[in-house]
C-alpha positions, 0 to 999 in steps of 0.5 A: 711327842714325836715329830709327826704322825699320820692317822685315820680315825675309826670310831666304834660306838655301842648304841641302843637302839641300834643304828642302821648299817649295811651288814651284820657280824654274828659273834655267837654266845661270847666268852663264858661268864660274860653276862648278857648280850648287848643289842648292837655295836655300830662302827662308823668311819668318821673320815674317808678311807685312805687313798687306795683303800678298798677293804676293811678287816675288823677284828674283835676279841672277846675272851677266847672268841676271835671274830674277823669280818671283811667290809668293802669300802669306797675311797672318798666316801664315809662308810658305816658298819653295824656289828651286832650280837656282841657279848657284854664284857671286855672286848678288844677291837683292831682293824686292817685296811687293804688296797685290794678288793675284799674278794682278793684278800686272804689270810696271807695278805699284807694289809696296807694300813694297820690300826692300834688295838683298844679294849673296852667293856661293853654293857647293855644300855651304856654307850661305848666308844672306841677310837682306832688309829690307822697307820701305813703298815711298814711290813707291807711297805718293806715286803713290796720294796721295789728298788729301780735304778735312780736317775742322777743329776749333778750341779757343779760348784761355780768356784770349784769348791768342795761341798761337805755337809748339806742341810734342808729346811723343808721349804726353800733352798738347801745350804752347804759348807765349803770348809777348805774355801771358807765359804757357805753355799746355797742351792735352789731346787732347780740347781742354781748355786750361790756362794758366800765367803765367811767374813772371818778368814780361815774359819773352817765352816763345817756343820750347817742347819736351816729352817725354811731355807731363807737363812742358815746357821753354821759352825766355824770350827777354827774361828770358834764361832757360830755363824748366821747368814741370810739368803742375801749374804748378810753375816753375823758371827757369835764367839763361843765363850770357851776358847778353841771349843771346836764347834762341829755339828748343829741342828735347829732345836725342838723349842727354837734356837740351835744346838751344836757340839763342841768337839774340842771343849767336850761340851754341848752348846745352845745358841738363841736367835739373838746370839746368846750361848749356853754350854753344857759339859759332857760327863765323859772326858775326851768324848769329842762330840760330833753330830746332834739331832732330835726325834722327840721334843724333850731331848736331843741326841749326840754322838761321842766319837772319842768315847764310843757313846751316844749321849742325850741331853734334855732342854735343861742340860741333863745328859745321859750316855749310852755305850755303843758295842763297836766303840769309838769313831762315831760320825753323825746322827739323825732322826729315824723315819720309817715311812709312818712316824719319826722313831729312834735315832740312826748314827754312823760308826765310821771306824766300824763301817756300820750304821746303827739305831738307838732306841729311847732306852739306849738299845743299839742295833747295828747294820754292816756296810761294806768294808772300807766305806768310810761313812761319816754322814747319814739322814732319813728321807720321806720314802722311809729309808735312811741314806748313807754316803760311802765316800771311799767306795763312791756309793750311797747306801739305802737302808730300809726300816728292817735293815735291808741295804741297797747301794747306788753309784753316782755317775762321776768316778771318785766323786766322794759322796759325803752328806745327805740333808734332812728328809732327803731334800726337796722334790722327792729327790735324794740330794747329796754332796760330792766332796771330791767332784765339787758338785751337788748331786741328786738321785730320783727313784722311779 
C-alpha cells in the first residue's frame, strides 16, 4: 500500500431491463463466437466529475472490436450514460477525461485524467459491474509543464548559525539543524525563527524529522544520541547502544517511531517514542549509511555511501541491497511523488553529480546534474517534481517525473543551498536551507 492515492470511481453495470440514459453507443455485432447480444450496459458516474472535467471518453474493447465514444459531462453534477448493443463475452472497459469540451477533443488530445482498465465477461441476464479508477495523467502534466520564474524569499537565522538539514511534518512548523552551533531551529510558515541549544555540548546535530511540527527528533552524530525537542524547547536525549555509531539520517517510521542510519556502526536503528532503541547490522561492511525514507508501509530504503548500494529494510529488520551503477558517494534518499501517487524512491549520487530513482525491484534510473554541483539532499514536492539543491553551483534543480530538469538561482550569491523538506514545505512553497548565507529560503512558482 502506498502513502496516498487520488481516485475517481466510474461504475459501469449491466442491467435488464435497461436503465435510462442520454445517449446510446452502437458497437455492432462484436467478436465472432461471442454469443448473443446483451440488451444494454448502463455506465453511471457515482461521484461528480473532477474539477474542470468537461468530456469523458469511454473505450470498450471486445476481441477485435474497439469502440470509443465521447460524452459531455458537467463538473459538479453526477452523469449517467447508457451503452447498448454490447456483445456477450469478454469486454475491457477504460476511460479518459478531458478539461476541454468534447468538440475540441481530437485523437491527439492529452486526457487530463486517465483510468485503469477492467475486463469482465458480459452475459445476458447477469448483472455485471466494472469499477474504473481515474487519476491525473502524468503525461499531460509533463507535456504542459510551464516553468515561470519563481519568487524568492529569505529569512535570516537570528544567531547567524548555518542551517543544514530541514524537515516538515505536513502541518505546523519546519525544523532544521545547525551542527556547527550545536543547535536545532524551528521556523513558522510566516518565517519566525526560534533556536534551541542541544543540552549535550558538541553533539553535532545533523538529521531531523517531525510529524505535525509540534516537536522534532534528531540525530546527534558526535554525542552518539537521538534527541527529542518540543516546541517549548524541552529536550530528551537517548544514548545509542553501539558506541560511536555516528547517527545521521532520521525519518518517522511507517508504523510509528523513528528510523535512523548509523554511519560509523554500519547499522540501521529504530527508536520508539519512549526511547527504546533497536539496531540492525547491514550485511555489507563499511557501507556508511546516510539517508533513509520509505514509500510503502512494508519497508524503508536507505543509501550506502561507502558501498554504492541502496538498501531496503523491512519492519522486522530484514535487509536487501541493490548496487548503484555509478558506485559510491551517495547522499540522501526520499519518497518519489509524481503528482498522482507516491512511487519509487529518489536519491542523490553526490560524487557522480546525478540523481536517480530506484524501483521496488531494484531497477535504477539515473539523471545527470551539471558537473561540480555537489548535491547531497533532495525531496519531492506536491507539484509532482523532485527538488535538488546544488550547493557548489548555488542552484536548485527541479526534476519532473520524466527526468526533464530546470535550475533556479537563489538571490544571495554563494548561499550554498543544501536541503529541501518533505513535500517542499507549507503554503505550496519550496523551502530550503542556505548553509553559507545563514538563511532559510523559499521559492514560489507562478
